[in-house]
C-alpha positions, 0 to 999 in steps of 0.5 A: 513523422518529421513533425513529431521527431522535431517536437520531441527534440524541441521538448528535450532541448527545452528540458536540458536548458531548464536544468541549468542552475543559476544558483551560486556556490556561495553559502547562505546562512539558515534563517529560522522563522520565529513564531512567538505565539506557539511558545506561550501557554494557552488553555486547551480547546473544548472537547469534540467527539469525532464519533457519530451520535447514536444510541446503542441498545442491547436486548435481553438474549443477544448473543455475541458473534463468537458463539456463531462462528464456525471453526475452520480446520485448514489443512497444512500446506505440507500435507497438501503437497504430500497428497499431490505428490502421492497422486502424481506417483499413482497416475499411469505413465505413457507406455510409448514415447514418440520421437521424430 
């Protein structure tokens, strides 16, 4: 246990000394690196397709997916809450209350 605490203190001390900055407060001018090749005009590269190369064939009689989809009628949340509240009101209440 003592070795663990010593190691933790040693790591924390090392981290604290690592935060000491050697940078001075003297202002340094900003130097922008120049890349002259990016400023000239050159022809665009050749077109490359990122899609896989496969042929899509459609047979006669194929139907779109929207014709098969079933319509879902979702019950609004407010109606569900009202229904649960009515069910809760009709539940039998306890007749006796035990208190010690």
